[in-house]
C-alpha positions in Angstrom: 5.0 51.3 101.3 5.9 53.1 98.1 6.1 49.7 96.0 2.8 48.5 97.3 1.1 51.9 96.2 2.4 51.4 92.9 1.1 47.9 92.4 -2.3 49.0 93.6 -2.4 51.9 91.4 -1.6 49.7 88.4 -4.1 47.4 89.2 -6.8 49.7 89.3 -6.0 50.8 86.1 -6.1 47.4 84.7 -9.4 47.0 86.1 -10.8 50.1 84.0 -8.9 49.0 80.9 -9.9 45.5 80.8 -13.8 45.8 79.9 -13.1 48.6 77.2 -10.5 46.0 75.7 -12.9 43.5 75.5 -15.6 45.6 73.9 -13.3 46.6 71.0 -12.4 43.2 70.2 -13.1 41.7 66.5 -14.3 38.3 67.5 -17.9 38.2 68.2 -19.5 36.7 71.6 -20.3 33.1 71.6 -23.7 33.1 70.0 -23.8 36.6 68.8 -23.9 37.7 65.2 -22.1 41.0 64.4 -24.6 43.8 63.5 -23.1 44.2 60.0 -23.0 40.8 59.1 -26.9 40.4 60.0 -28.0 43.3 58.1 -26.2 41.6 54.8 -29.2 39.7 52.8 -28.7 36.4 51.4 -27.6 36.8 47.8 -30.0 35.9 45.3 -30.1 33.8 42.3 -29.6 35.3 38.9 -32.8 35.8 36.9 -32.8 33.1 33.7 -32.3 35.2 30.3 -34.5 33.9 27.9 -32.8 33.9 24.3 -34.6 33.9 20.9 -34.3 30.2 18.9 -33.5 32.1 15.7 -30.8 34.3 17.1 -29.7 33.7 20.7 -30.5 37.2 21.6 -32.6 38.1 24.6 -36.5 38.6 24.0 -39.5 39.5 25.7 -42.0 37.2 23.9 -42.0 35.1 20.8 -43.7 36.3 17.6 -45.2 34.9 14.3 -42.7 34.1 11.8 -42.6 35.5 8.3 -40.9 34.1 5.4 -40.2 36.5 2.4 -38.7 35.3 -1.0 -36.7 38.1 -2.3 -34.8 38.9 -5.5 -30.9 38.3 -5.4 -29.6 39.7 -8.8 -28.1 42.9 -9.4 -31.3 44.2 -11.2 -33.1 43.8 -7.9 -30.3 45.3 -5.7 -30.2 46.8 -3.3 -32.9 44.7 -1.3 -35.0 46.4 1.6 -35.5 44.5 4.8 -32.7 42.3 5.0 -30.8 43.8 7.6 -33.8 42.9 10.1 -34.2 39.1 9.4 -33.2 36.4 11.8 -32.0 34.3 9.3 -31.4 34.7 5.6 -31.1 31.3 3.1 -29.5 31.7 0.0 -30.9 29.1 -2.5 -29.9 28.1 -5.9 -32.4 28.9 -8.8 -32.5 28.4 -12.6 -29.5 28.9 -14.7 -27.0 28.4 -11.6 -28.3 32.3 -10.2 -29.6 32.5 -6.5 -32.6 33.8 -4.8 -33.2 34.4 -0.9 -35.6 33.5 1.5 -35.8 35.6 4.4 -37.1 34.5 8.0 -38.4 37.6 10.3 -39.8 37.0 13.8 -37.8 39.0 16.4 -37.8 42.1 14.4 -40.3 43.4 11.8 -39.0 45.9 9.1 -41.7 48.2 7.6 -41.4 46.9 4.1 -39.5 44.4 2.1 -38.6 43.6 -1.2 -38.1 42.9 -4.2 -40.8 40.2 -3.7 -40.2 37.6 -6.3 -41.9 34.0 -7.2 -41.6 31.2 -5.0 -39.7 27.7 -5.7 -40.3 24.1 -4.6 -37.1 24.4 -2.3 -38.8 27.0 -0.2 -41.5 24.4 0.7 -39.1 21.9 2.0 -37.4 24.4 4.3 -40.7 26.3 5.7 -42.3 23.2 7.8 -39.2 23.7 10.5 -40.9 26.9 11.3 -44.2 25.2 11.7 -47.1 26.9 9.2 -45.1 30.6 9.0 -46.6 33.1 6.7 -45.3 32.8 3.5 -44.8 36.0 0.9 -43.8 35.5 -2.5 -45.0 37.0 -6.0 -46.6 34.1 -8.0 -45.1 30.6 -9.0 -45.7 28.2 -11.9 -49.1 26.8 -12.4 -48.0 23.4 -12.1 -46.5 24.3 -8.5 -49.7 26.2 -7.1 -51.0 22.9 -5.6 -47.9 22.2 -3.8 -48.2 25.5 -2.2 -51.5 24.8 -1.4 -50.5 21.5 0.5 -47.5 23.1 2.1 -46.8 24.0 5.9 -47.8 27.6 5.3 -50.2 30.2 5.2 -50.4 31.7 1.7 -49.7 35.6 1.6 -48.4 35.7 -1.7 -49.5 39.0 -3.9 -52.7 36.7 -5.5 -54.0 36.0 -2.2 -53.1 39.4 -0.3 -53.0 42.2 -3.0 -53.5 44.6 -0.4 -50.0 43.9 1.2 -47.9 44.6 -1.9 -47.0 47.9 -4.0 -44.8 49.3 -6.7 -41.8 51.0 -5.3 -40.8 54.0 -7.3 -37.7 54.5 -9.1 -37.4 50.5 -9.9 -38.9 49.0 -13.0 -40.9 45.4 -13.2 -40.6 42.7 -11.9 -37.9 44.1 -9.6 -40.2 46.8 -8.2 -42.7 44.8 -6.1 -42.4 45.4 -2.1 -44.7 44.5 0.6 -45.9 45.8 3.8 -45.0 43.4 6.2 -47.6 44.5 9.1 -50.2 43.7 6.4 -48.8 40.5 5.4 -49.3 39.1 8.9 -52.6 40.3 9.3 -53.8 37.9 6.8 -51.9 35.0 8.5 -53.2 35.6 12.4 -52.5 32.0 13.1 -49.1 32.0 11.7 -46.6 29.9 14.0 -44.7 31.7 16.6 -40.8 31.1 16.3 -39.6 28.0 18.1 -36.8 25.8 18.5 -35.2 25.1 14.8 -31.9 23.2 16.3 -29.5 26.3 16.1 -27.7 26.6 19.5 -25.7 29.8 20.5 -23.0 30.8 22.8 -19.3 30.3 23.2 -17.3 29.3 20.0 -15.7 25.9 20.3 -12.2 25.8 21.9 -10.8 23.9 19.2 -11.0 23.3 15.7 -11.5 26.7 14.6 -9.2 27.9 11.4 -8.5 31.7 11.2 -9.8 33.3 8.1 -10.1 36.6 6.7 -12.6 35.7 4.2 -14.5 32.7 2.6 -15.8 32.4 -0.7 -18.7 30.4 -2.1 -19.9 29.4 -5.3 -22.8 28.6 -7.6 -22.8 28.1 -11.1 -23.6 31.5 -11.9 -23.3 33.4 -8.7 -20.4 34.0 -6.3 -20.5 35.1 -2.5 -17.8 36.5 -0.2 -17.9 36.5 3.3 -15.3 38.9 4.7 -14.4 39.2 8.6 -14.3 42.6 10.4 -12.9 42.6 13.7 -14.3 46.1 14.3 -18.0 45.2 13.4 -17.8 41.7 14.6 -19.5 40.6 11.3 -18.9 38.9 8.3 -19.4 41.5 5.7 -21.0 40.2 2.5 -19.8 40.8 -0.9 -21.9 39.3 -4.0 -20.0 38.8 -7.4 -16.9 40.9 -6.7 -19.4 44.0 -5.1 -20.3 45.0 -1.9 -24.0 44.0 -0.9 -25.5 46.6 0.4 -28.7 47.4 2.1 -31.4 49.8 0.8 -31.5 51.1 4.4 -27.8 52.0 4.0 -24.6 50.5 5.0 -23.3 47.1 3.9 -25.0 43.7 4.7 -22.9 41.2 7.1 -23.9 38.5 10.1 -22.1 37.4 13.1 -22.6 34.1 12.0 -22.5 32.4 8.3 -23.3 28.8 7.6 -22.0 27.0 4.6 -24.6 24.0 4.5 -23.6 21.5 1.8 -26.6 19.9 0.0 -27.3 17.4 -2.5 -28.9 19.3 -5.5 -30.7 17.9 -8.4 -33.3 18.6 -10.9 -36.8 18.8 -9.8 -39.9 18.5 -12.1 -40.3 22.4 -12.8 -38.8 24.2 -15.1 -39.5 27.6 -17.1 -40.3 28.4 -20.5 -37.0 28.3 -21.8 -36.6 24.4 -20.5 -34.2 25.6 -17.6 -35.2 23.3 -14.8 -35.4 24.6 -11.0 -33.1 23.2 -8.7 -34.7 21.0 -5.8 -32.2 21.5 -2.8 -32.1 18.4 -0.2 -32.4 20.1 3.1 -33.1 17.2 5.0 -30.8 14.1 5.8 -27.2 14.3 7.0 -24.3 16.3 5.3 -21.0 18.8 6.2 -20.8 22.4 6.5 -18.7 25.2 7.4 -19.6 27.4 10.0 -17.9 30.8 10.0 -18.1 33.0 13.1 -15.5 35.3 15.2 -13.1 35.3 12.3 -12.5 31.6 12.0 -14.1 28.5 10.0 -15.0 25.5 11.8 -15.7 22.4 10.0 -19.1 21.0 11.2 -21.8 18.1 10.7 -25.6 18.9 10.0 -28.6 16.8 10.6 -32.2 17.0 9.8 -34.3 14.3 10.0 -37.7 15.2 8.5 -39.2 18.4 7.1 -40.9 19.0 10.5 -37.9 18.8 12.2 -35.1 21.6 12.8 -31.6 21.6 11.4 -29.1 20.6 13.9 -25.4 21.5 13.6 -22.4 19.5 15.6 -18.6 19.6 15.7 -16.3 17.2 14.3 -16.4 15.6 17.9 -20.1 15.7 18.3 -20.4 18.8 20.6 -23.2 21.3 19.6 -21.9 23.9 17.2 -22.7 27.1 18.8 -23.4 30.1 16.6 -22.4 34.0 17.8 -25.6 35.7 18.8 -27.1 37.6 16.0 -28.4 37.1 12.2 -27.3 34.0 10.8 -26.7 33.6 7.1 -27.1 29.9 5.8 -25.8 29.7 2.0 -27.3 26.3 0.6 -24.5 25.1 -1.8 -23.0 21.9 -3.3 -19.5 21.3 -3.2 -19.2 21.3 -6.7 -21.4 24.1 -8.6 -24.0 22.1 -10.8 -27.0 23.2 -13.0 -29.5 20.0 -12.7 
């Protein structure tokens, strides 16, 4: 009788415990979704980030393109506005010196300068941007018809004098500066930024050679680009001196392209019979791309003046630039005065 009672009590206890055990199980009942799982919303696809065709950085809207011809000798330094440029082209001019054409779109400084005269090579670079506004201060009389026919909106100092002013503390001709908003106001139909062939993203997995600095020479000018790991930029020296900005600090860029081009004599020359070089930026050629402390051998191609310039690795893959400002040094492998 005692044993029978013990079994009865144990069975009664089991009858009470079994439902509790079933309710505490981690496995859901067939056909049921756990409450926690039911409240989890499905993951959403991340929104695609639009990147600017000139810099590879995010943007809200594409804006008009402004090209400005800027002095690049010691007499005209420090330059104003270059820190805000999307692209900076270094071009050879007379006597083996260089001059700059700065491209602005994503950011617009309040003023730029010193603004100097146009060159024939500018007119061959400009069409890849569509029809940009072009700021300059005069040109040889023989070249004026070429400017009139070029793919650009002329907002030079003759056509748009109200946008220009003389900067105190500088001497002519290195004291002519321009108000950028007034420049673009005279070119309301200027083309907005578009694809010009540049690609941005991760560096190639192979092919880069670590470099602390890289020097590019023209007959009467020398640029040195030195990598700063702290700033993630190639800091710029010209003719052995730091290239400083009027806004403060040294100029530098995450990506520098040394684009080797054919340079020959144009039909234009100055009063001293010093001929203006014509830099050929269409066709094919070799380049060195500096980014992330490394130098990459690359190829460039531009089929026509209306097309952009593409850069590829030696294996034919896109040569990605680092996001940010891009300097393009148009140089010859052997410096030459045509």
